[in-house]
Each structure stands twice: as C-alpha cells, then as structure tokens.
C-alpha positions as CSV (number, residue, x, y, z in Angstrom):
1,M,74.7,95.8,97.3
2,S,75.8,94.0,100.5
3,K,77.5,95.8,103.3
4,T,81.1,95.2,104.2
5,I,82.0,93.7,107.5
6,N,83.2,97.1,108.6
7,E,79.9,98.7,107.7
8,Q,77.9,96.0,109.5
9,A,80.0,96.4,112.7
10,F,79.6,100.2,112.5
11,E,75.9,100.0,112.1
12,I,75.5,97.7,115.1
13,I,77.7,99.9,117.3
14,D,75.9,103.0,116.1
15,E,72.5,101.5,116.9
16,M,73.7,100.5,120.4
17,Y,75.1,103.9,121.1
18,N,71.9,105.7,119.9
19,D,69.8,103.3,122.1
20,L,72.0,103.9,125.2
21,A,72.9,107.5,124.8
22,H,70.1,108.9,126.8
23,K,69.7,106.0,129.3
24,E,71.2,105.9,132.7
25,I,74.0,103.5,131.9
26,D,77.6,103.5,132.9
27,Q,79.5,106.1,130.9
28,H,82.3,103.7,130.3
29,I,80.0,101.6,128.1
30,K,79.2,104.6,126.0
31,D,82.9,105.4,125.7
32,I,83.7,101.9,124.5
33,L,81.1,102.3,121.7
34,L,82.6,105.7,120.7
35,I,86.1,104.3,120.6
36,A,84.9,101.4,118.5
37,A,83.1,103.7,116.1
38,K,86.3,105.8,115.8
39,H,88.4,102.7,114.9
40,L,85.8,101.5,112.4
41,S,85.5,105.0,110.7
42,T,89.3,105.3,110.3
43,E,89.6,101.6,109.4
44,D,92.9,101.5,111.4
45,M,91.9,98.1,112.9
46,P,90.1,95.1,111.4
47,A,86.4,95.1,112.1
48,Q,86.7,91.6,113.8
49,V,89.2,93.0,116.3
50,V,87.0,96.1,117.0
51,A,84.0,93.8,117.5
52,A,85.9,91.5,119.9
53,K,87.2,94.4,121.9
54,T,83.8,96.0,122.1
55,V,82.1,92.8,123.3
56,N,84.9,92.1,125.8
57,G,84.9,95.7,127.1
58,I,81.1,95.8,127.6
59,T,81.2,92.3,129.2
60,I,83.6,93.6,131.9
61,W,81.3,96.5,132.8
62,T,78.1,94.4,132.8
63,M,79.3,91.5,134.9
64,N,77.9,92.9,138.1
65,G,74.4,92.8,136.6
66,K,73.7,96.5,137.3
67,N,74.1,97.6,133.7
68,L,71.2,95.9,132.0
69,L,71.4,96.7,128.3
70,G,68.1,95.2,127.2
71,N,67.2,92.4,124.8
72,E,67.9,94.4,121.6
73,N,71.4,95.2,122.7
74,A,72.0,91.7,123.8
75,E,71.2,90.6,120.3
76,R,73.5,93.3,118.9
77,I,76.3,92.0,121.1
78,R,75.7,88.5,119.7
79,K,76.0,89.9,116.2
80,L,79.3,91.6,117.1
81,M,80.5,88.2,118.5
82,R,79.7,86.6,115.1
83,I,81.5,89.4,113.3
84,A,84.6,88.9,115.6
85,R,84.7,85.3,114.3
86,S,83.8,86.0,110.7
87,E,85.5,85.8,107.3
88,G,88.2,83.4,108.5
89,Y,89.9,86.2,110.4
90,K,92.8,84.6,112.3
91,W,94.4,86.0,115.4
92,N,95.9,84.6,118.6
93,A,94.0,82.7,121.3
94,T,93.5,85.8,123.4
95,G,90.7,87.1,121.2
96,L,87.0,87.0,121.8
97,G,86.3,85.6,125.2
98,S,89.6,86.8,126.7
99,L,88.5,89.8,128.9
100,G,92.0,91.2,128.6
101,V,91.4,92.1,125.0
102,Q,89.4,95.3,125.2
103,F,89.7,99.1,124.6
C-alpha cells in the first residue's frame, strides 16, 4: 500500500526533527518542524502547502550558513520541495521559492 502525500511529508518532517532534536541547531528550525507536523497530523492544510512553508522557513534560518543541517537533511528538504510541487496542486505564484510563505 503506497503512502499518501500527507504521510510522506509527515515522515520526512519527523525524520528531520528526530535527526536535529539533540543537535545544536537554531530552535526556530525545530519549531518550524513541530508546526509542520501539527498541520499534517490535523490535516488542516494541504501537504503541499505545509511542505512549501517548511522549506521556506528553514531556508530563511539557514541562509547565513551557520545552521548546517547535513547531507541527509538537505535531501529531505529536496523531497519536501518535490512534494510542494506534486499532484498538480495549484496555488498562486507566491509559493515555493517565495520566502514570504512560511510558518
């Protein structure tokens, strides 16, 4: 049985949080992941929107280069980017890539 897009996004975010939970990383990044997990678990927002907001929020906090998340999390972020653009989900131009769209 294949996983829903919501389940896929939740799994990626959960893996990232578990990887970063005990590392010295900006608390704001951990908070973004917790907020994303909450929205996915309540299903009050499409998984594509949650994925885009998560990617954008993390991007803001890692632009200074001080919050290195590692190769595994970089791949997880790429997966979230694919989810944000998946299944023909349509939303306005200020989506993925617009750093104003975040939690």
